[in-house]
Structure formats: C-alpha cells, structure tokens
N, CA, C and O atoms as a DFTB+ gen file, in Angstrom:
824 C
 N C O
     1  1     133.800      24.345      59.809
     2  2     133.845      22.901      59.606
     3  2     132.422      22.350      59.587
     4  3     131.675      22.523      60.551
     5  1     132.046      21.690      58.499
     6  2     130.700      21.143      58.376
     7  2     130.729      19.654      58.680
     8  3     131.344      18.873      57.955
     9  1     130.050      19.267      59.769
    10  2     130.064      17.878      60.195
    11  2     128.851      17.098      59.698
    12  3     128.824      15.870      59.776
    13  1     127.871      17.796      59.201
    14  2     126.662      17.120      58.712
    15  2     126.378      17.562      57.286
    16  3     125.974      18.701      57.048
    17  1     126.589      16.658      56.343
    18  2     126.392      17.014      54.939
    19  2     125.135      16.384      54.352
    20  3     124.911      16.435      53.143
    21  1     124.314      15.786      55.221
    22  2     123.075      15.184      54.743
    23  2     121.975      16.229      54.648
    24  3     121.986      17.238      55.353
    25  1     121.034      15.964      53.767
    26  2     119.886      16.847      53.650
    27  2     119.060      16.808      54.926
    28  3     118.987      15.781      55.600
    29  1     118.437      17.936      55.250
    30  2     117.638      18.056      56.469
    31  2     116.207      18.392      56.086
    32  3     115.953      19.386      55.405
    33  1     115.270      17.556      56.530
    34  2     113.854      17.786      56.254
    35  2     113.220      18.472      57.448
    36  3     113.189      17.912      58.544
    37  1     112.713      19.681      57.245
    38  2     112.119      20.494      58.307
    39  2     110.631      20.656      58.033
    40  3     110.239      21.110      56.959
    41  1     109.807      20.286      59.002
    42  2     108.358      20.363      58.846
    43  2     107.805      21.483      59.718
    44  3     107.942      21.455      60.941
    45  1     107.181      22.469      59.079
    46  2     106.443      23.508      59.796
    47  2     104.978      23.125      59.745
    48  3     104.389      23.021      58.669
    49  1     104.397      22.919      60.905
    50  2     103.020      22.449      60.953
    51  2     102.284      23.130      62.099
    52  3     102.895      23.741      62.975
    53  1     100.968      23.012      62.073
    54  2     100.158      23.631      63.105
    55  2      98.767      23.900      62.577
    56  3      98.486      23.610      61.414
    57  1      97.889      24.448      63.399
    58  2      96.505      24.684      62.991
    59  2      96.387      25.610      61.788
    60  3      97.244      26.468      61.576
    61  1      95.345      25.441      61.014
    62  2      95.073      26.332      59.896
    63  2      94.852      27.743      60.409
    64  3      94.116      27.948      61.375
    65  1      95.488      28.725      59.763
    66  2      95.331      30.110      60.157
    67  2      96.334      30.586      61.179
    68  3      96.313      31.756      61.561
    69  1      97.223      29.702      61.636
    70  2      98.187      30.077      62.668
    71  2      99.303      30.955      62.111
    72  3     100.030      31.594      62.871
    73  1      99.441      30.988      60.790
    74  2     100.474      31.806      60.170
    75  2     101.685      31.036      59.713
    76  3     102.782      31.590      59.644
    77  1     101.506      29.762      59.399
    78  2     102.636      28.939      58.941
    79  2     103.287      29.543      57.696
    80  3     104.510      29.632      57.598
    81  1     102.446      29.953      56.750
    82  2     102.970      30.503      55.499
    83  2     103.701      31.810      55.709
    84  3     104.723      32.064      55.072
    85  1     103.182      32.644      56.601
    86  2     103.823      33.926      56.884
    87  2     105.169      33.727      57.562
    88  3     106.142      34.409      57.239
    89  1     105.223      32.791      58.502
    90  2     106.496      32.481      59.169
    91  2     107.487      31.911      58.165
    92  3     108.660      32.284      58.157
    93  1     107.012      31.015      57.328
    94  2     107.896      30.423      56.314
    95  2     108.442      31.492      55.366
    96  3     109.625      31.464      55.028
    97  1     107.607      32.424      54.936
    98  2     108.064      33.501      54.045
    99  2     109.125      34.365      54.719
   100  3     110.129      34.720      54.101
   101  1     108.898      34.702      55.990
   102  2     109.872      35.506      56.734
   103  2     111.181      34.736      56.915
   104  3     112.263      35.319      56.839
   105  1     111.081      33.444      57.153
   106  2     112.257      32.595      57.317
   107  2     113.120      32.614      56.066
   108  3     114.344      32.721      56.150
   109  1     112.484      32.510      54.908
   110  2     113.240      32.444      53.661
   111  2     113.865      33.778      53.274
   112  3     114.765      33.820      52.435
   113  1     113.397      34.865      53.878
   114  2     113.982      36.181      53.610
   115  2     115.198      36.451      54.480
   116  3     115.934      37.411      54.249
   117  1     115.409      35.603      55.483
   118  2     116.541      35.778      56.386
   119  2     117.832      35.288      55.734
   120  3     117.806      34.533      54.763
   121  1     118.953      35.730      56.284
   122  2     120.263      35.336      55.771
   123  2     120.831      34.187      56.582
   124  3     120.375      33.902      57.689
   125  1     121.834      33.532      56.014
   126  2     122.539      32.493      56.751
   127  2     121.936      31.112      56.664
   128  3     122.079      30.316      57.592
   129  1     121.258      30.809      55.558
   130  2     120.710      29.466      55.396
   131  2     120.698      29.094      53.912
   132  3     120.917      29.938      53.043
   133  1     120.440      27.833      53.649
   134  2     120.348      27.343      52.272
   135  2     119.085      26.491      52.158
   136  3     119.141      25.312      51.810
   137  1     117.953      27.112      52.457
   138  2     116.684      26.402      52.491
   139  2     116.017      26.355      51.125
   140  3     116.152      27.273      50.316
   141  1     115.294      25.263      50.887
   142  2     114.434      25.178      49.708
   143  2     113.038      24.810      50.189
   144  3     112.870      24.038      51.133
   145  1     112.048      25.377      49.526
   146  2     110.662      25.140      49.923
   147  2     110.038      24.077      49.042
   148  3     110.085      24.166      47.815
   149  1     109.456      23.074      49.673
   150  2     108.759      22.031      48.934
   151  2     107.298      22.456      48.770
   152  3     106.550      22.505      49.746
   153  1     106.903      22.759      47.555
   154  2     105.552      23.242      47.282
   155  2     104.545      22.107      47.441
   156  3     104.721      21.022      46.887
   157  1     103.497      22.371      48.199
   158  2     102.463      21.367      48.433
   159  2     101.471      21.320      47.277
   160  3     101.446      22.195      46.412
   161  1     100.665      20.283      47.292
   162  2      99.625      20.079      46.271
   163  2      98.267      20.130      46.947
   164  3      98.116      19.664      48.076
   165  1      97.271      20.697      46.261
   166  2      95.933      20.766      46.833
   167  2      94.866      20.699      45.752
   168  3      95.104      21.010      44.585
   169  1      93.679      20.279      46.183
   170  2      92.540      20.255      45.253
   171  2      91.646      21.482      45.437
   172  3      90.674      21.644      44.699
   173  1      91.954      22.346      46.401
   174  2      91.146      23.561      46.548
   175  2      91.536      24.559      45.466
   176  3      92.623      24.483      44.894
   177  1      90.646      25.478      45.200
   178  2      90.938      26.493      44.207
   179  2      91.901      27.537      44.737
   180  3      91.978      27.735      45.950
   181  1      92.637      28.210      43.867
   182  2      93.582      29.241      44.322
   183  2      92.867      30.465      44.883
   184  3      91.832      30.888      44.369
   185  1      93.440      31.025      45.950
   186  2      92.942      32.275      46.491
   187  2      93.523      33.429      45.675
   188  3      94.435      33.234      44.871
   189  1      92.996      34.611      45.887
   190  2      93.452      35.789      45.142
   191  2      94.952      35.982      45.342
   192  3      95.432      36.054      46.473
   193  1      95.681      36.066      44.245
   194  2      97.120      36.291      44.301
   195  2      97.958      35.031      44.329
   196  3      99.172      35.104      44.133
   197  1      97.350      33.868      44.568
   198  2      98.104      32.618      44.591
   199  2      98.421      32.149      43.175
   200  3      97.599      32.261      42.266
   201  1      99.633      31.620      43.010
   202  2     100.112      31.196      41.698
   203  2     100.414      29.708      41.716
   204  3     101.053      29.200      42.638
   205  1      99.947      29.015      40.684
   206  2     100.214      27.578      40.556
   207  2     101.723      27.331      40.524
   208  3     102.446      27.946      39.740
   209  1     102.189      26.422      41.388
   210  2     103.603      26.102      41.443
   211  2     104.390      26.950      42.426
   212  3     105.562      26.675      42.683
   213  1     103.760      27.974      42.975
   214  2     104.434      28.825      43.958
   215  2     103.869      28.573      45.345
   216  3     104.565      28.027      46.201
   217  1     102.622      28.958      45.586
   218  2     101.993      28.658      46.871
   219  2     101.602      27.185      46.953
   220  3     101.843      26.525      47.964
   221  1     101.002      26.682      45.886
   222  2     100.560      25.281      45.789
   223  2     100.605      24.831      44.338
   224  3     100.659      25.644      43.415
   225  1     100.582      23.516      44.160
   226  2     100.218      22.939      42.876
   227  2      98.714      22.679      42.952
   228  3      98.270      21.845      43.740
   229  1      97.946      23.371      42.158
   230  2      96.495      23.231      42.181
   231  2      96.092      22.168      41.153
   232  3      96.304      22.338      39.953
   233  1      95.513      21.075      41.643
   234  2      95.171      19.954      40.766
   235  2      93.734      19.519      41.014
   236  3      93.093      19.949      41.974
   237  1      93.241      18.657      40.129
   238  2      91.894      18.125      40.311
   239  2      91.918      17.021      41.357
   240  3      92.974      16.476      41.681
   241  1      90.756      16.704      41.874
   242  2      90.647      15.632      42.853
   243  2      91.080      14.298      42.233
   244  3      91.720      13.478      42.892
   245  1      90.733      14.096      40.987
   246  2      91.095      12.847      40.296
   247  2      92.610      12.698      40.204
   248  3      93.147      11.614      40.430
   249  1      93.295      13.790      39.873
   250  2      94.755      13.732      39.750
   251  2      95.405      13.475      41.110
   252  3      96.357      12.700      41.207
   253  1      94.898      14.119      42.153
   254  2      95.454      13.926      43.489
   255  2      95.281      12.475      43.932
   256  3      96.221      11.862      44.440
   257  1      94.099      11.933      43.743
   258  2      93.841      10.555      44.170
   259  2      94.668       9.558      43.353
   260  3      95.031       8.496      43.859
   261  1      94.962       9.888      42.115
   262  2      95.821       9.026      41.303
   263  2      97.235       9.019      41.873
   264  3      97.880       7.971      41.911
   265  1      97.725      10.181      42.319
   266  2      99.045      10.254      42.943
   267  2      99.100       9.442      44.238
   268  3     100.116       8.816      44.541
   269  1      98.007       9.455      44.998
   270  2      97.942       8.653      46.226
   271  2      98.059       7.167      45.887
   272  3      98.846       6.439      46.492
   273  1      97.269       6.736      44.921
   274  2      97.286       5.317      44.529
   275  2      98.653       4.882      44.020
   276  3      99.074       3.747      44.241
   277  1      99.345       5.793      43.334
   278  2     100.646       5.457      42.744
   279  2     101.807       5.617      43.723
   280  3     102.962       5.423      43.346
   281  1     101.511       5.972      44.985
   282  2     102.558       6.121      45.991
   283  2     103.453       7.323      45.775
   284  3     104.621       7.300      46.162
   285  1     102.929       8.369      45.166
   286  2     103.735       9.543      44.834
   287  2     103.610      10.675      45.852
   288  3     104.148      11.762      45.639
   289  1     102.901      10.425      46.962
   290  2     102.728      11.456      47.985
   291  2     103.499      11.093      49.249
   292  3     103.372       9.980      49.759
   293  1     104.286      12.020      49.747
   294  2     104.963      11.813      51.029
   295  2     103.938      11.832      52.154
   296  3     104.018      11.041      53.094
   297  1     102.978      12.738      52.050
   298  2     101.921      12.857      53.047
   299  2     100.735      13.538      52.395
   300  3     100.874      14.217      51.378
   301  1      99.575      13.352      52.987
   302  2      98.390      14.061      52.510
   303  2      97.321      14.030      53.596
   304  3      97.336      13.184      54.489
   305  1      96.406      14.966      53.492
   306  2      95.295      15.048      54.431
   307  2      94.100      15.622      53.686
   308  3      94.249      16.243      52.633
   309  1      92.915      15.408      54.241
   310  2      91.701      15.963      53.656
   311  2      90.944      16.735      54.718
   312  3      90.739      16.249      55.830
   313  1      90.528      17.953      54.364
   314  2      89.736      18.755      55.297
   315  2      88.790      19.660      54.521
   316  3      89.171      20.264      53.519
   317  1      87.574      19.746      54.988
   318  2      86.519      20.565      54.370
   319  2      86.428      20.270      52.871
   320  3      86.283      21.176      52.051
   321  1      86.518      18.979      52.535
   322  2      86.287      18.563      51.162
   323  2      87.447      18.703      50.202
   324  3      87.284      18.463      49.006
   325  1      88.630      19.090      50.700
   326  2      89.784      19.252      49.820
   327  2      90.993      18.476      50.343
   328  3      91.192      18.350      51.551
   329  1      91.796      17.959      49.408
   330  2      93.050      17.298      49.747
   331  2      94.183      18.322      49.804
   332  3      94.193      19.308      49.067
   333  1      95.139      18.059      50.706
   334  2      96.387      18.818      50.784
   335  2      97.501      17.782      50.956
   336  3      97.330      16.812      51.694
   337  1      98.635      17.976      50.286
   338  2      99.700      16.995      50.444
   339  2     101.001      17.411      49.798
   340  3     101.082      18.447      49.139
   341  1     102.036      16.577      49.999
   342  2     103.388      16.861      49.516
   343  2     103.843      15.806      48.512
   344  3     103.924      14.627      48.859
   345  1     104.141      16.202      47.278
   346  2     104.696      15.256      46.311
   347  2     106.046      14.728      46.803
   348  3     106.887      15.498      47.268
   349  1     106.244      13.424      46.699
   350  2     107.435      12.773      47.246
   351  2     108.701      13.034      46.437
   352  3     109.769      13.230      47.016
   353  1     108.601      13.038      45.119
   354  2     109.789      13.085      44.255
   355  2     110.652      14.310      44.508
   356  3     111.874      14.191      44.603
   357  1     110.043      15.481      44.619
   358  2     110.808      16.709      44.819
   359  2     111.568      16.707      46.130
   360  3     112.714      17.152      46.188
   361  1     110.935      16.206      47.187
   362  2     111.587      16.141      48.499
   363  2     112.803      15.220      48.444
   364  3     113.871      15.573      48.945
   365  1     112.650      14.058      47.847
   366  2     113.744      13.103      47.751
   367  2     114.919      13.672      46.967
   368  3     116.080      13.462      47.320
   369  1     114.600      14.394      45.898
   370  2     115.653      14.986      45.054
   371  2     116.474      16.007      45.838
   372  3     117.704      15.992      45.780
   373  1     115.804      16.885      46.564
   374  2     116.513      17.910      47.329
   375  2     117.334      17.301      48.461
   376  3     118.472      17.712      48.685
   377  1     116.776      16.335      49.171
   378  2     117.503      15.710      50.278
   379  2     118.737      14.971      49.771
   380  3     119.785      14.996      50.417
   381  1     118.618      14.318      48.627
   382  2     119.751      13.593      48.055
   383  2     120.892      14.546      47.692
   384  3     122.062      14.164      47.687
   385  1     120.525      15.795      47.387
   386  2     121.531      16.803      47.038
   387  2     122.080      17.521      48.267
   388  3     122.899      18.431      48.141
   389  1     121.625      17.110      49.474
   390  2     122.132      17.689      50.704
   391  2     121.501      19.004      51.087
   392  3     122.077      19.753      51.877
   393  1     120.335      19.309      50.552
   394  2     119.683      20.590      50.835
   395  2     118.796      20.515      52.077
   396  3     118.414      19.432      52.521
   397  1     118.479      21.679      52.623
   398  2     117.556      21.790      53.741
   399  2     116.166      22.044      53.166
   400  3     115.900      23.108      52.607
   401  1     115.298      21.071      53.305
   402  2     113.971      21.133      52.688
   403  2     112.922      21.486      53.737
   404  3     112.841      20.847      54.785
   405  1     112.128      22.501      53.447
   406  2     111.091      22.942      54.379
   407  2     109.716      22.587      53.829
   408  3     109.375      22.941      52.701
   409  1     108.934      21.885      54.638
   410  2     107.543      21.591      54.318
   411  2     106.646      22.440      55.199
   412  3     106.926      22.623      56.384
   413  1     105.580      22.953      54.631
   414  2     104.562      23.688      55.388
   415  2     103.258      22.916      55.222
   416  3     102.593      23.034      54.193
   417  1     102.890      22.125      56.232
   418  2     101.808      21.162      56.048
   419  2     100.879      21.092      57.262
   420  3     101.141      21.685      58.309
   421  1      99.795      20.352      57.087
   422  2      98.823      20.169      58.157
   423  2      99.333      19.132      59.174
   424  3     100.250      18.361      58.890
   425  1      98.720      19.136      60.350
   426  2      99.152      18.255      61.437
   427  2      99.037      16.781      61.050
   428  3      99.937      15.993      61.340
   429  1      97.941      16.408      60.400
   430  2      97.769      15.015      59.979
   431  2      98.893      14.585      59.054
   432  3      99.371      13.453      59.131
   433  1      99.314      15.488      58.181
   434  2     100.406      15.189      57.267
   435  2     101.735      15.043      57.984
   436  3     102.564      14.215      57.605
   437  1     101.942      15.850      59.026
   438  2     103.194      15.771      59.781
   439  2     103.359      14.406      60.428
   440  3     104.474      13.892      60.511
   441  1     102.268      13.815      60.886
   442  2     102.313      12.472      61.467
   443  2     102.802      11.456      60.435
   444  3     103.573      10.552      60.756
   445  1     102.343      11.616      59.195
   446  2     102.751      10.690      58.141
   447  2     104.231      10.852      57.809
   448  3     104.923       9.867      57.548
   449  1     104.719      12.098      57.819
   450  2     106.140      12.346      57.555
   451  2     106.988      11.695      58.634
   452  3     108.013      11.082      58.336
   453  1     106.568      11.824      59.882
   454  2     107.306      11.207      60.988
   455  2     107.413       9.697      60.806
   456  3     108.458       9.105      61.076
   457  1     106.330       9.078      60.349
   458  2     106.322       7.628      60.155
   459  2     107.236       7.206      59.008
   460  3     107.898       6.171      59.086
   461  1     107.273       8.014      57.938
   462  2     108.048       7.645      56.746
   463  2     109.498       8.129      56.811
   464  3     110.396       7.473      56.282
   465  1     109.728       9.281      57.462
   466  2     111.067       9.852      57.548
   467  2     111.343      10.259      59.000
   468  3     111.181      11.427      59.354
   469  1     111.756       9.306      59.840
   470  2     111.936       9.563      61.278
   471  2     112.959      10.650      61.596
   472  3     112.905      11.244      62.672
   473  1     113.889      10.922      60.682
   474  2     114.910      11.943      60.928
   475  2     114.406      13.364      60.694
   476  3     115.126      14.326      60.961
   477  1     113.189      13.505      60.204
   478  2     112.643      14.838      59.944
   479  2     112.529      15.631      61.242
   480  3     112.301      15.058      62.308
   481  1     112.688      16.944      61.150
   482  2     112.563      17.839      62.301
   483  2     111.167      18.460      62.263
   484  3     110.847      19.229      61.357
   485  1     110.341      18.122      63.252
   486  2     108.956      18.586      63.281
   487  2     108.815      19.780      64.222
   488  3     109.110      19.681      65.414
   489  1     108.363      20.905      63.676
   490  2     108.184      22.139      64.447
   491  2     106.709      22.516      64.424
   492  3     106.130      22.730      63.358
   493  1     106.109      22.597      65.600
   494  2     104.701      22.949      65.727
   495  2     104.590      24.459      65.887
   496  3     105.066      25.021      66.873
   497  1     103.957      25.115      64.911
   498  2     103.709      26.555      64.989
   499  2     102.372      26.751      65.702
   500  3     101.328      26.324      65.209
   501  1     102.416      27.394      66.851
   502  2     101.232      27.510      67.709
   503  2     100.737      28.956      67.779
   504  3     101.536      29.889      67.697
   505  1      99.436      29.145      67.928
   506  2      98.894      30.498      68.079
   507  2      99.118      31.008      69.491
   508  3      99.187      30.201      70.418
   509  1      99.234      32.323      69.694
   510  2      99.367      32.853      71.056
   511  2      98.105      32.630      71.879
   512  3      98.168      32.572      73.107
   513  1      96.945      32.503      71.204
   514  2      95.675      32.202      71.876
   515  2      94.674      31.747      70.822
   516  3      94.858      32.005      69.632
   517  1      93.617      31.072      71.259
   518  2      92.569      30.650      70.327
   519  2      91.804      31.857      69.788
   520  3      91.324      31.842      68.654
   521  1      91.695      32.896      70.604
   522  2      91.031      34.117      70.145
   523  2      91.819      34.764      69.016
   524  3      91.238      35.238      68.039
   525  1      93.139      34.782      69.149
   526  2      93.984      35.337      68.087
   527  2      93.849      34.513      66.810
   528  3      93.826      35.059      65.707
   529  1      93.760      33.197      66.970
   530  2      93.598      32.322      65.810
   531  2      92.267      32.588      65.115
   532  3      92.205      32.654      63.887
   533  1      91.201      32.740      65.904
   534  2      89.878      33.032      65.339
   535  2      89.913      34.341      64.547
   536  3      89.363      34.412      63.448
   537  1      90.547      35.361      65.088
   538  2      90.608      36.660      64.410
   539  2      91.401      36.572      63.109
   540  3      91.046      37.210      62.118
   541  1      92.478      35.780      63.112
   542  2      93.271      35.615      61.891
   543  2      92.450      34.955      60.793
   544  3      92.499      35.372      59.636
   545  1      91.698      33.929      61.157
   546  2      90.855      33.241      60.177
   547  2      89.748      34.162      59.681
   548  3      89.399      34.137      58.500
   549  1      89.199      34.970      60.571
   550  2      88.121      35.893      60.207
   551  2      88.629      36.973      59.258
   552  3      87.977      37.293      58.264
   553  1      89.789      37.530      59.569
   554  2      90.378      38.587      58.736
   555  2      90.749      38.053      57.356
   556  3      90.659      38.769      56.359
   557  1      91.164      36.801      57.307
   558  2      91.535      36.206      56.013
   559  2      90.369      36.248      55.036
   560  3      90.570      36.395      53.831
   561  1      89.146      36.118      55.554
   562  2      87.942      36.324      54.756
   563  2      87.720      35.343      53.623
   564  3      87.097      35.681      52.617
   565  1      88.224      34.137      53.780
   566  2      88.096      33.159      52.693
   567  2      87.090      32.049      52.998
   568  3      86.794      31.219      52.139
   569  1      86.564      32.038      54.235
   570  2      85.688      30.935      54.622
   571  2      84.481      31.454      55.398
   572  3      84.496      32.562      55.934
   573  1      83.458      30.644      55.444
   574  2      82.254      30.995      56.183
   575  2      82.500      30.894      57.682
   576  3      83.490      30.308      58.120
   577  1      81.587      31.472      58.468
   578  2      81.670      31.390      59.925
   579  2      81.662      29.934      60.390
   580  3      82.373      29.571      61.327
   581  1      80.856      29.106      59.732
   582  2      80.776      27.695      60.101
   583  2      82.118      27.002      59.897
   584  3      82.566      26.246      60.759
   585  1      82.757      27.257      58.763
   586  2      84.049      26.630      58.486
   587  2      85.114      27.129      59.459
   588  3      85.988      26.364      59.868
   589  1      85.048      28.400      59.829
   590  2      86.009      28.941      60.784
   591  2      85.866      28.241      62.132
   592  3      86.864      27.890      62.761
   593  1      84.632      28.039      62.572
   594  2      84.410      27.362      63.845
   595  2      84.875      25.901      63.781
   596  3      85.371      25.356      64.767
   597  1      84.713      25.283      62.625
   598  2      85.221      23.925      62.449
   599  2      86.741      23.910      62.598
   600  3      87.300      23.003      63.214
   601  1      87.393      24.900      62.043
   602  2      88.857      24.969      62.117
   603  2      89.326      25.230      63.556
   604  3      90.365      24.716      63.969
   605  1      88.572      26.018      64.310
   606  2      88.940      26.278      65.704
   607  2      88.836      24.991      66.526
   608  3      89.710      24.697      67.341
   609  1      87.768      24.231      66.307
   610  2      87.615      22.958      67.015
   611  2      88.734      21.993      66.632
   612  3      89.268      21.275      67.478
   613  1      89.076      21.986      65.358
   614  2      90.170      21.138      64.887
   615  2      91.491      21.589      65.512
   616  3      92.330      20.762      65.870
   617  1      91.671      22.912      65.639
   618  2      92.895      23.448      66.232
   619  2      93.063      22.986      67.677
   620  3      94.174      22.685      68.112
   621  1      91.962      22.933      68.414
   622  2      92.027      22.473      69.809
   623  2      92.556      21.045      69.880
   624  3      93.375      20.719      70.739
   625  1      92.083      20.200      68.972
   626  2      92.545      18.805      68.954
   627  2      94.014      18.738      68.540
   628  3      94.776      17.937      69.081
   629  1      94.408      19.573      67.587
   630  2      95.780      19.539      67.086
   631  2      96.778      20.039      68.128
   632  3      97.891      19.520      68.213
   633  1      96.396      21.032      68.917
   634  2      97.286      21.531      69.966
   635  2      97.601      20.427      70.969
   636  3      98.708      20.367      71.505
   637  1      96.637      19.562      71.219
   638  2      96.870      18.431      72.121
   639  2      97.825      17.397      71.535
   640  3      98.308      16.522      72.254
   641  1      98.100      17.492      70.234
   642  2      99.011      16.561      69.570
   643  2     100.430      17.120      69.460
   644  3     101.318      16.453      68.930
   645  1     100.646      18.336      69.957
   646  2     101.952      18.986      69.804
   647  2     103.079      18.216      70.485
   648  3     104.240      18.358      70.102
   649  1     102.754      17.405      71.486
   650  2     103.798      16.638      72.188
   651  2     104.503      15.652      71.265
   652  3     105.584      15.167      71.598
   653  1     103.920      15.350      70.127
   654  2     104.531      14.424      69.181
   655  2     105.592      15.110      68.320
   656  3     106.287      14.448      67.549
   657  1     105.719      16.421      68.446
   658  2     106.692      17.191      67.660
   659  2     108.014      17.316      68.418
   660  3     108.109      16.970      69.595
   661  1     109.027      17.816      67.717
   662  2     110.326      18.028      68.338
   663  2     110.408      19.391      69.019
   664  3     111.074      19.543      70.042
   665  1     109.725      20.380      68.441
   666  2     109.774      21.744      68.962
   667  2     108.397      22.395      68.823
   668  3     107.588      22.007      67.981
   669  1     108.156      23.393      69.670
   670  2     106.959      24.217      69.537
   671  2     107.392      25.679      69.502
   672  3     108.185      26.120      70.334
   673  1     106.870      26.420      68.540
   674  2     107.186      27.842      68.379
   675  2     105.876      28.617      68.358
   676  3     105.036      28.399      67.486
   677  1     105.702      29.518      69.312
   678  2     104.488      30.331      69.372
   679  2     104.641      31.510      68.422
   680  3     105.605      32.271      68.512
   681  1     103.699      31.653      67.524
   682  2     103.746      32.743      66.549
   683  2     103.125      34.003      67.148
   684  3     102.052      34.444      66.737
   685  1     103.833      34.574      68.137
   686  2     103.375      35.832      68.731
   687  2     103.632      36.990      67.782
   688  3     102.757      37.822      67.541
   689  1     104.859      37.031      67.241
   690  2     105.166      37.929      66.131
   691  2     105.900      37.104      65.092
   692  3     106.615      36.161      65.430
   693  1     105.725      37.457      63.830
   694  2     106.327      36.685      62.744
   695  2     107.848      36.683      62.860
   696  3     108.484      35.651      62.647
   697  1     108.436      37.827      63.196
   698  2     109.894      37.932      63.273
   699  2     110.460      37.010      64.356
   700  3     111.452      36.318      64.130
   701  1     109.826      37.005      65.526
   702  2     110.291      36.134      66.607
   703  2     110.177      34.662      66.229
   704  3     111.087      33.873      66.480
   705  1     109.050      34.306      65.623
   706  2     108.833      32.907      65.242
   707  2     109.860      32.461      64.206
   708  3     110.420      31.370      64.320
   709  1     110.111      33.292      63.198
   710  2     111.081      32.943      62.153
   711  2     112.485      32.816      62.739
   712  3     113.236      31.918      62.360
   713  1     112.846      33.717      63.669
   714  2     114.158      33.645      64.327
   715  2     114.328      32.315      65.053
   716  3     115.381      31.682      64.973
   717  1     113.284      31.901      65.760
   718  2     113.349      30.659      66.526
   719  2     113.463      29.453      65.608
   720  3     114.209      28.518      65.899
   721  1     112.726      29.469      64.495
   722  2     112.794      28.350      63.553
   723  2     114.203      28.230      62.969
   724  3     114.746      27.128      62.879
   725  1     114.789      29.347      62.578
   726  2     116.142      29.306      62.016
   727  2     117.151      28.814      63.051
   728  3     118.072      28.070      62.714
   729  1     116.985      29.221      64.301
   730  2     117.880      28.749      65.368
   731  2     117.758      27.242      65.552
   732  3     118.752      26.555      65.785
   733  1     116.534      26.734      65.446
   734  2     116.313      25.291      65.565
   735  2     117.023      24.545      64.438
   736  3     117.684      23.532      64.671
   737  1     116.882      25.051      63.226
   738  2     117.511      24.403      62.067
   739  2     119.026      24.362      62.240
   740  3     119.656      23.335      61.990
   741  1     119.606      25.479      62.666
   742  2     121.062      25.523      62.867
   743  2     121.498      24.546      63.951
   744  3     122.511      23.863      63.804
   745  1     120.736      24.479      65.040
   746  2     121.121      23.593      66.139
   747  2     121.005      22.128      65.730
   748  3     121.787      21.294      66.188
   749  1     120.034      21.805      64.870
   750  2     119.860      20.420      64.433
   751  2     121.083      19.912      63.676
   752  3     121.398      18.723      63.724
   753  1     121.762      20.804      62.985
   754  2     122.964      20.397      62.245
   755  2     124.119      20.045      63.170
   756  3     125.111      19.465      62.729
   757  1     123.999      20.391      64.457
   758  2     125.072      20.104      65.406
   759  2     124.717      19.001      66.389
   760  3     125.489      18.719      67.305
   761  1     123.559      18.372      66.213
   762  2     123.190      17.299      67.141
   763  2     124.117      16.093      66.959
   764  3     124.622      15.832      65.867
   765  1     124.320      15.380      68.042
   766  2     125.217      14.222      68.013
   767  2     124.757      13.184      66.997
   768  3     125.571      12.621      66.265
   769  1     123.446      12.932      66.955
   770  2     122.954      11.888      66.056
   771  2     123.208      12.220      64.583
   772  3     123.262      11.318      63.747
   773  1     123.363      13.513      64.260
   774  2     123.589      13.899      62.868
   775  2     125.057      14.124      62.541
   776  3     125.422      14.161      61.366
   777  1     125.910      14.275      63.555
   778  2     127.295      14.675      63.289
   779  2     128.370      13.697      63.751
   780  3     129.454      13.662      63.169
   781  1     128.089      12.894      64.795
   782  2     129.160      12.113      65.413
   783  2     129.811      11.121      64.451
   784  3     131.028      10.938      64.467
   785  1     128.997      10.485      63.619
   786  2     129.550       9.496      62.688
   787  2     130.567      10.135      61.758
   788  3     131.656       9.593      61.565
   789  1     130.227      11.279      61.179
   790  2     131.161      11.964      60.281
   791  2     132.387      12.479      61.030
   792  3     133.506      12.445      60.518
   793  1     132.153      12.960      62.262
   794  2     133.287      13.490      63.052
   795  2     134.288      12.380      63.374
   796  3     135.496      12.580      63.247
   797  1     133.797      11.219      63.787
   798  2     134.692      10.099      64.083
   799  2     135.436       9.634      62.840
   800  3     136.603       9.245      62.899
   801  1     134.736       9.683      61.716
   802  2     135.371       9.289      60.452
   803  2     136.489      10.256      60.104
   804  3     137.548       9.848      59.627
   805  1     136.248      11.550      60.347
   806  2     137.256      12.566      60.063
   807  2     138.498      12.386      60.932
   808  3     139.622      12.625      60.490
   809  1     138.271      11.951      62.200
   810  2     139.393      11.736      63.124
   811  2     140.045      10.385      62.955
   812  3     141.134      10.144      63.476
   813  1     139.384       9.499      62.226
   814  2     139.900       8.150      62.097
   815  2     139.657       7.306      63.309
   816  3     140.403       6.367      63.588
   817  1     138.609       7.638      64.035
   818  2     138.271       6.920      65.273
   819  2     137.152       5.933      64.986
   820  3     136.126       6.319      64.426
   821  1     137.322       4.683      65.350
   822  2     136.304       3.671      65.143
   823  2     135.243       3.740      66.237
   824  3     134.294       2.955      66.227
C-alpha cells in the first residue's frame, strides 16, 4: 500500500572530495528504488572521463549567469572561480511526475534548496576524518596543494553547518553510506507529514 504518491526531493551534500558522487553511483546501482538523478550544471571544465549531460552540464560562465538572472536555477554556488548549480526545470518535471529526485550538490546550494523547497530531505555526507578527506582530494589529482588546503578549510566550516540537515551519513565505506541513504529515503515515505493526509482520505476520515 503506497500512502505517499508525491515526488521526493533528496539532497546529497557535504564537503568537496567526501565522495558524494561515489555514494550516489552506488545508491543508483542498488535495487528497490525508483530514483532519478538531477544533473548539475557547472562552468568548470570536464575532468578525464566526464561526459556532458551525465556528470554535469558543462557551460560557459556567461550562460550560467544568464540562467541565474532568468530564475532558472534551483540553487547555485561559486567556489575557486567556478559556478555549480541545479537547473530548476528538470527537478520540477520529475517531482510533478511523482519521482524520487536526487541532487548531489555543495553545502551552499543545499541551504538554497531548503529555503525554496522546505519538504526536501537533506542528507549531509561526512568524511570519517579530515585526514581521510585530505587524502581523497590528493589522490584525485585534479587540484593544486593550495586549492586542496582551501577545500579542507571550507570543509571545516561546512561540517559545523551539518545541524541544518535532516540526516548525517559518514562515508566510512561507500557500501555502508549508500545503504544508509536508501534506508533514509524509504523511511521518509512513511513519515506522518508525508502520509497521514492520504491515509485519512483513504479511510474517509476528516
């Protein structure tokens, strides 16, 4: 019996390098869900192996700023000279169809989603330690030592903002983190605030 037929917006957020993308990929490979991924937009160049429209929509700074002015972004943030954000139209379309939409975004963007869509489920993906986070960024090999240290300092500030989220999931192992995220999504469909109205309607109870 399905008591909640509304679309569910799920936000995976946390410090850069914490493994949000890896957790999201593992989550989508699991069974027992009907998730869709909302592809983000960025002005940074693609990394090796990244495909336009899959990992990100890679656009120029001018195009991104035009979308901001036209109100076409659900959220956006700027860091180390590049914009990152979520196009609004795709999210609205999926939610209207009753789908479970997953966003993988920066902490600043998650704050904007909370303000615009209060029913969104915010999950903070946290590193097991700052040392582990530093090593992940170093192994990724895409940024200078200076930029990595900037990201670590930013991560410290973002961890202090985790209390604004609904859940925190420590990415100790990808499998454990993905399991916890899926459990959260399933439990959200059974919360009173999302189900009671439909349940009372089904029973004919005012």
